[in-house]
N, C-alpha and C positions, 0 to 999 in steps of 0.2 A: 503493499500497501507506499503512496507516496505520499511528501509532506503538504500538508492545508494552506491553503496561501487565502487573508479572507480577502473580501471587500474589493476595495482601491488598487488592493497589493499585489492583485492578478494579472494588470495591465504590463509588466515588465517581462511576466516569465511567463506570458500567452505561448509561447511556443515548446513550455518545456513542459508542459502540463499533461498530462494522461488520461484520456479522453473516459477510460473505465473509473477512475477512482477520483479525477480532477484534483488532483494534488501534484504538485512540482516529482519528477520523473525517480524511482528508486531502484536501484537497479534495474536500469532499462534495457530495453530488447527490443530489437526495430523487426519488420515483417520483411522477405524478401521480396514480397508482390509490392502490395502499396505504401512501401518506404516508412508506413507509420512508427509511432513510436508509445510503447507502453511500460509499465512494470512490471517485472516479471511476474513475481506477488500475484497480480492481478487478472495475468493471464493464466495462471497455475491454477487461480481459484474457478477461472472461468472452465477448466478441464481442455481446452481446446477442440471440445464436441458439438460440431456443427455454430461453431461460434465465427459468428461475422463481424467484421471493422467495422464499430460505429460512425465511422466518417467517408469511410467511402462502400460500406456493406459487401465485399471480399471476404472471401472463408479466410481462415490465420487457423493455421496446424502449430503442431511444435515444428514439426520436421521444416517449416521453411520460416523459421523465426532465429537472429543470433545476437549474441551483443557487442559489436560491431556496426555502435553508431557515429555520426560523422563529427570530427574534430569539432565543427563549432560551436554543434548540442552540447559534444563534453565539456569545453572551455566555458562554456555559458554556467554550466551546470555546479563545476569546480569553485566558477565564485560565489556562486546562492548562502547565504546565509537561514539555516535555520535555526528555530530554538528545540530541544528534545521535543520527546513528545509525550514525557510524563509529565503529569501537568504540575505537580510538587518541583520539579526542579524548572531552574531561570536561565540555564543554560545556553548560550548558542554560537554554534558552528558554524563553518565549512561542512556542503551539506557529502560529501567526501569522508569527514569526519565525526559526523555525529554518528553514526550508525555502531561503530567503536567505541563511543560513550556509550551510548546507550546499553551495548552490549555487556561490556568490561567495568564503566567506570560508573554510570550515574548510581546514585546513594538511591534512588525510587524504583530502577528497573527489577521485576522479580526476578527472584532466582529459585533453584527446585530444591529442597533439602537434601545437604550431602548424608543423611543417617538415612535416607532413605523411604519415609517417612509415607513419600507422594504429595507434603504439601507445595507450593507454592508459596517464599515470603521477600518483600524488598531487603533489598542487598541491607538498607538499613537496619531493618529488627532481623536480620539473619547471625548474628551470636547469640543474642535471647534465645531467639527461637533451638539455637545447636546447642544451649543450654538444658531448656524444658523439655525438649525431645531427646537429650540424653538419661535425663532424670526419669521421664516415661517411660524408656526404652528397661531402664532397669530395673524400675520396678517391676516391671512385665514377666522380665524372663526372673525375677524374685518368686513372682506369683506361680510361671509356669515351673518352677523345680518345685513348692512345695506341695504345689496341684500333684505333680507325677512319683514326687517321695509319699503321698498320700495313697495313690491308687497303686501300688510297688508294695503297700503294709511294712513300710519304712519306716514311715514317721513317729512311733512312739514303741518302746522295747514292753510297755505293757500289753502291747496286743500284739505280741510276736506270738506264732499260732503254735510254736515247737520250744520243747524243754529238752533240755542235757540230757540224754538218755540215762545217765546215774540220780540224777533228780527224780525224775520219773520211776524208775525202782525203788527208790527209797521209797517215793512215795505210798507203794504201792504193798509193801511188806508192812508200812510199819495200821496200812490201814486191814491189813491181813490181819495185826496180833489184834486190834482193840477189837477186832469183829470175834475172832477167838476167846477172847478174855473174859464180853458179854455174853456169847455163848455156851460154857462150858460151867464156869462157876469160879466163885476166887479163888480156888488152890489150885486156879491153872492158869491165873493170867498172867504166868510169866512162861507158859509152853509156849514156844513159838515152833510154829513149820513155813519151811520157804514156800512151797507148792500146797494150796488150799486153793479151794476152792467151796466158795458160802453162794448155798444156794436157800 
């Protein structure tokens, strides 16, 4: 999309305006057939499918355009001063430099989160978002780890389903002695049987 020019300011740039977006050319492409110039992005949005030149109605396709615009047009474009398209930014630069400013330098251009959360934030807010995103990611990983431990039965030893084999044998022997003592009378309380079956 080209750079917008308002009202009376359009006159000096009338031969530098894209007839699709009505802005000053950005990455200009020229048709081999009709020789008219358009922004590269404007042509891409049209998709070159049954697209006709808005000036003379000739067909335009991807195979009959190129970036070799006339030197006279290129020279004029290099002298054009434009404002950064981010509303909060007041920077004004030559047309040939403004795109680099917007992509890499402008504090108000949006950039994608480096941690991969999928959010786009203004460059001026990037550091704050990075810290917040790191905290959220850390909290999520801690929660995920605790859920994983709970599902595997390892969260608390009190709920361990197995007892050591020696303790299990000891418990059975004690239970067996207690039952024998109460079923055979007080004079046999000290009697021990290692293999007993209580019915």
